[in-house]
N, C-alpha and C positions, 0 to 999 in steps of 0.2 A: 785134192779131191774131197777130203773130209770137210775142209773149210768151205768148199762150194756147196756141198750138201747141207751144211749148217746154215749158210746164207739163204739157200733155197727154202729151208724149213721156216726160217724167220720171216721171209717174204710171204710164204704161204700162210703163216699164222696171222700176219698183218692183213692179208687179203680177206681171210675168214672173219677177222674182227671188224673190218670195214663193212663187209657184206652184212654181218650181224647187226651192226649199228644202223646201217641204212634200212634194213628190214624192220628193226625195232622202231625207228622214227616213223616209218609208214604205218606200222601197226598201232603205235600210240596215237598218231593223228587220226587213224580210222576209228579207234575206240573213242577218242575225244569227240569226233564228229557225231558218232552214233549216240553218245551220252548227251551231247548238247541238244539233240533232237527230243530227248525225253526229259532232261533235267536242266535247270538253270545253272550254268557253270560260271556266269558272270558275277563279279564282285562289285557291289555298289558301295563306294566309299564316301558318297555325298552325305551331308548332314540330313538326317531324317530319311535316308534311303529314298531319294526322290525318283529314282529310276526303278523302284520296286513297288509292287502293289502292297497295300497295308495288310496287317494281320486281320483286320475286320473284313476286308474283301476276300481274303483267303478263306476265312471261316464261312462266309456266305457262299463262295464257290463250292466248298466242300459239302454244303447242304443241298446242292442241286440234285434233283432226282428225275429231271426231264431233260431231253436233249436241247441244246441251245446252239444256234449257228450264228457266227459272226462273219459278215461279208464286208470287206473293205474295198470301196470302189476307187482303187488307185493301184499303181504299181509299187512294189516294195521299195524301188529306188527313189520314189518321190519323197521319202521320209528322211533323206540325208541332207536337206538344205539348211537346217537350223537346229540348235540344241533342243528347242521345244518340239520340233517334229521328230527328232530322234527319241526324245523322252516319251512322246505319244506312242511311237512304234514299239518301244520296249515294253510299255505298259500293256498295249494291246496283245502282244505276243505271249504275255504271261498268263492270260486267262485260260487257254487250253492246257497249259502246263500244270495248272493247279486244279483242274477238274477234267475228268475223263468225259463229262457230259457236254463239254464245250468244244466246238470245232471252229477253225479260223481259215478263211480263204480270201486271197486278194483277187479281185474280179475286174477285168476290163469290160465294163458293161457296154461300151460303145462298139466293141468288136464282137460282142455276144448279145445280140438283140433279144434272144430268147430269155435271158436273165430278167430283163425288165418286165416280161410278161407275168412273172411270178408275183410282181408287186404293182398291180395296175392302179392302186390307190395312192401310190407314192410318186413324187416328182424327183427322180434320181439326179444327182449331180456329182461331179468328180470330187473325190475326197470324203464323201459322206460314208457313214457306216450303217449297215442294216443288221439289226438283231432280230432273229426269228426263232420262235419256239412253237411248234405245231402250226396252227392257223393264225397266230398272233405275231405281228411284226412291229418293230419300233425303229424309226429313222433318227440317227444322230447326225445332225448337220456338221460339216467340217468346222464351221465357225464356233460351234458349241463346245469344241474340244479345248478352247482357250478363253482366257479373259483378255480383253483389249482395253487400251487407254488411248485417248486422242491427244496428240502432241500439239503445240501451239500452231504449227503450220498445217494442221488438219489431217495429218496422216495417222494411221492406226498402228499401234505397237502392241505386241504380245507382252503381257506382264505376268501371266500365270497360266499353268496348265490345268485343265479340267478333264483330262482324258479318263482317269480312273473314275472320277465322280460321274461323268456322263455315261460311261459304259456300264457300270454296275447298276446305275439307276435304270437304264434301258433294259438290262437283263431282268431286274426286279419287276419292271412293268410288264414283261411278256410272260413271266412265270408265276407271278403272285396275284392273288385276289385280295390281298390285304391293303386296300386303298383307303387312305385317310383324306377326307374332303375338308378343305379349309376355305373359309370365306373372309375376305377383308371387308369390313363394314365401311362404306363410303358415305360421306355427308357429315353435316354438323362440324365442319372444319377439321375432320380427322386427317391424320397423316397418311401418306400413300405407302408407308412401310419401307422406303429406301431400298436397300439391297435384300430385304428379308424375303420378298416374294420370289425373286430368282433363285435364292438359296433353297427355299422350300421346294420349288418346282424341280430343281436339279436333283433333289433327293427323293423324288417320286411321290411328292404330295400333290394332290389335285387342288390347285389354287384358283380361286375365282373372286372377283370383286362384285359385291352386291350392295344394294341400298339398305340403309338401316331400317327402312319401313317395308322391306321385302317380306312377303308372307310365307316364304319357303325356307326359313332358316333351319327347320328341323331336318332338312336333307343334308346338312353339314355336320361334321364331327367337331370342328374347332372354329370359333369366331375370333377375329382379330379386331379389337377396338383400340385404336392407337391415337391417344392424346386428342380427343375432340375438344374444340375450343368453344363450342356452343352446347348448352346443356341438352340432355336427352329429354324427350317428352315422356309423360307417364305411360303412353302407349308403347314407346320404344323400350322402356324399362320392363314393362310387363312381357314384352316379346323376349327379352333376355332371360327373364325368370322362367318363362315357358320353355325356352330352349334348353336351359340347364336341367329343368325338371324332367323334360322328355317323356311326358305322360307316365311318370313313375319308373321309367327304365334307366334314367340318368345316363352315365357314360359319355357326357359332353364336357367341353372345356372352353373357357373364355380367357383369352390373353389380353390383358389391359395394360397399357403403358401410359405414364403421365409425362408432362412437359412443364418446364418453367414458364412457358408462354400461356398456360391455361389460366382462366379467371375463375369466377364463382360458378360451380356446377352442382346446385343443391340436389336435384333429382338423382344424378349419377352418384354423388357422395353418399346419399341415403341408401342407395342400392348396394354400394360397396361396404357400407357400415354393417349391413346385415351379414356380410361374410367376414366381418372382423378386420376390415382394411380401411384406413383413413389417410387422406393426404392433406397437407397444409401448404400454405403459400411460402414462397422463398426458393432458394437454391442451395444445394449441398456443396460445400467446399472442403478441401483437404489442406491441412497445414503442414503435413509431412511431405517434403518434395519426393521422397522415395515412393510414395503412393499416388503420384500424379503422372500424367502423360505430358511430356515436354514442358515441365515446370508450370503447367496451367492448373491453378487450384480448383477450377470448376470442371476439370476433367479428371476426377478421381478414379482410382481402381477399387474394386470391391473385394472383400475377403470371403472365402468359401466357409459356409457354416454346416451344410448338410453333406456328410461324407459319401452319401449314396451316389451323387453325381461327380464328386471329386475323383473317385476311383475309376470312373469311366474316361477321364481325360488322359491323353497321351503324355502330357507334361503338366502335372498339377502345380508346378512352380510358376507357370505363366499366369498372369493376372487376367481378371475380367474387367474390361473398361466400361465405366458407367458415366458418360459425359452429361453435363447439363441436367442434373437430376433434381427432382422435386422431393422434399422431405416426406417420409411415410412413417406411419406407426401402426402397431397392432392394437386393436381395441380389446381383444381377448385371444387366447390360444385354443380354448375348447369350450363350446357351449351349444347345447340343443342340437347335437349332431354335426356341428361345424368344428373343423380342426384347422388351425392356422399355424404355419411354420415358416421360419425365415430360412431362405436358401442362400442369399448373399447379403452381406452387411457392409456398411461403411465403417471405417476404423474408429477407434476411440479418439484419434486426433482430428476427426472431421467435425464440421459444424454447419450451421444453417445461417445464411444471410437472408434476413427478412425481405419480403417483396417491397416494403416501404422504407428500406434502409437508405440513408443519405450517402452522399459522395464520400463523406469522411468515415464511413464504416470500416472497421478493421476486425481481424479475427478475434481479437481480445474482447470485442463488444458482443460476441455471439452468446446468447443465453441457452441455445439448444445445441448440445454437443453429442458426439457419437458415443457408443455405437448407434447407428441409425439403419433400419432395414432398407435394403436396396432391391431385393427381389424376394417375393413371398409367394407361397402356395396355400390357398384356402380350399378345403374340400368339404363337401357335404356327404356324409356317410349314411347309408340306409340299408337295413337288413330286410330283404324281401320275405315273402311268405314261405318260400322254399329254402330259407337260410342262405340266400346268395347275397354277397357283399357288393352293393352298388355305390358308385361314387360319381360326382361331377366336380369339376375343378374351376377355380379362378386363379390364374397366375398373374400377379400384378408386379410391374416393374416401375421403379422410380424415374426411369428415363426412356424416352423414345429414340434418343440418339444412339442407343446400342445397336441400331440397325443401319447406321450410316456407314459409308465405305471405310472410314477411318477405324471402325470397330469390326465389321464383318469381314472385310478383306485384309485386315491386318494380321499377318502370321505371327506377330509377337504377343497377341492376346488370344483368349480362348472363347470369345463371344460366339462365333459360329458353331464350334464344336460343342460347347456347353448347352446352347439352346437346342441344337438338334438332339442331343442326348436326353434333355429334359422332355422335349415334346414326344420323342419316341417312347420314353418310359411311361409317361402318363397316358399315352394312347395305346399302350400295350402292343407295340409293333414287334413282331417276332423276327421280321426280316427287314432290318434297317441298315442302310448303307452308311450314312453320316460321314461322308468324305468331303474334305475341304480342298480348295484349289492349292496347287503347289507352285511356288515361285522358284525359278532357277537363277534369279538375280543374287548378287552377293548379299549375304545376311548382314543385318545391322548388329552392332555390338549390344548384346542384351544386358544393359546395366541401367540402374535407376538414375534419376536426375542428380541426386547427391553424389553418387559414385562417379558420374560424368564430371562433376565439378572437381572432385578430389583427383581424378585421373588427369584432368587438364592442368591442375596445379603441379602435379608430379612431373608431367612431361614437359611443361613450358618453363617451370621454375626450378624444381629440385634436381632433375636429371642434368640440365645444362650447367647448373651451378656446381654439381658434383664433378662433372667432366672438367670444368674450368679449374676448380680447386686441385683436382688430381694432376692436371697439366702443370699448374704453378708449383706444386710440391715436387714433381719430378724434375722440373727445371732447376729449382733451388737446390735439390739434392745433387744433381750433376754439376751445378755451377760451383758449389762450395765443397765438393768431395775432395 
């Protein structure tokens, strides 16, 4: 009888423990579910936290002081078809988590026709995202959430996600009046800017292409003059001077880039000389393979000089690519209100190949060697009658190819991030996103050309030889033991 009572107690104890464990599991799951609705409990182990919004975006969300509504015109189940769609969904759902001013709603607008009535000026489509704050609304098209490339058979493939960039830019657009207007000057053989204009537009800059003889340049904050091959007329030069002077208010910026394809431009050269900037003929090359892109001497990387923009970079160890650059020099550093400073420079192992050099030219024949300025900023400083410090800027680059896809869309260099930081700082933007696209493809090995050569020798020669010798030694030891 005692043994039966003891067995009954043990069974009862086990039953109580089982019930307790089951209750605890349900309780923990309930707590986790509630917590996941308020906090992000997912752990992103990808390089660079590709499924997380950046610290910059979190800071911008924390500064919101007006309600922002995000409407996703799709069902939540539509985002499970590919890694890029999953990444976009994860990014979208983090916005309300990091700001109490942001709300998120998935909308079946086809089943709810009254929703479209709220946006009569927009043409709604499945997958698009609507950002609204007050009476201002911005539409983010589904295609704008990604970067695409065309394969040889004509099909389009996603190569990078722009979800974070597109959303924070749209939020910026509906809540901020801090709009910077940029004009690309067309004509005189100037470049179209490559990937620069889409990058600026996606970071909430108002971008427009205008003629160099346009009479309305004063309506813009920044002008882009990208490697013209035909010299500017005296009238055009005076228009640039008037733009930068801005009737004594200053506060303007001209971004000028050079190219190895340019010829003689006396009027433009004279204008730049007044700001302490001079360009010569030829092309900059790099003799150190570790400072080149894919062993190409005319695709050198530039070194950072001004720490002000280096500390803004997420990874300062990554280089700035400066392909097909024209040699530049400073005529002075400070004179009559002008102040010129070097932001990026080619290394001491760089040199210049003259434009008239023959086929037998070698690096040893170069008479102009580095360091050579690669990116400079020239400012004119004026103190107004009420002691206000006024400035206009010319930023000059030795290369226009810094805007090519190989530079702006390359996640192994800092071109896009550095240029956005520079432009935002000089224009005094208090609410700047500066977000670059994110690629979910396998990362390339971040090594220099020389390191790649050494690694190849080790893997192809040293390691196999070591394995062979070890095998021979073991065989000899066992054979003659």
